[in-house]
N, C-alpha and C positions, 0 to 999 in steps of 0.2 A: 959289734956284729957277732963276736964269739959268744957274748952273754945271751944275745937273742937266740942264737942257734942252740945253745945249751938249754935254755928255757923251753924252746919248742920240743927238743928231744926229750926233756924230762916230762913234759905234758903228754907226749905220745906214749912213753913208757908207763906212766901212771894210768892213763886211760885204758891201755891194753891190759895191764896187770890187775887193776882194781876189781873187776868181776871175779877173777880167779881167787884173789886174796880174800875177798869178802865171803866168797863161797866156802873157803876152807875154814873161816872163822865162824861159820854158821849163820851169817846174816843173809836174809833174803827179803826183798821187798814184798814178795808174794806171802811170806809168812807173817810179815808185819801188817799186811792189809787184810788178813783173814783170821778167823778165830772167834771165840765167844766174847772177847772184850772189845771187839770192833763195833762202833756205833754206825748205823746206816740211817742217818736222819735225812 
């Protein structure tokens, strides 16, 4: 039971922290989906 609760807590922390961490690293889904190299077929 302790392992399950630790896993759930880790998932919550990762889910909340991921957008902030990726934003600090300069990764953005909006940037990846726009630009001259994006094909719109």
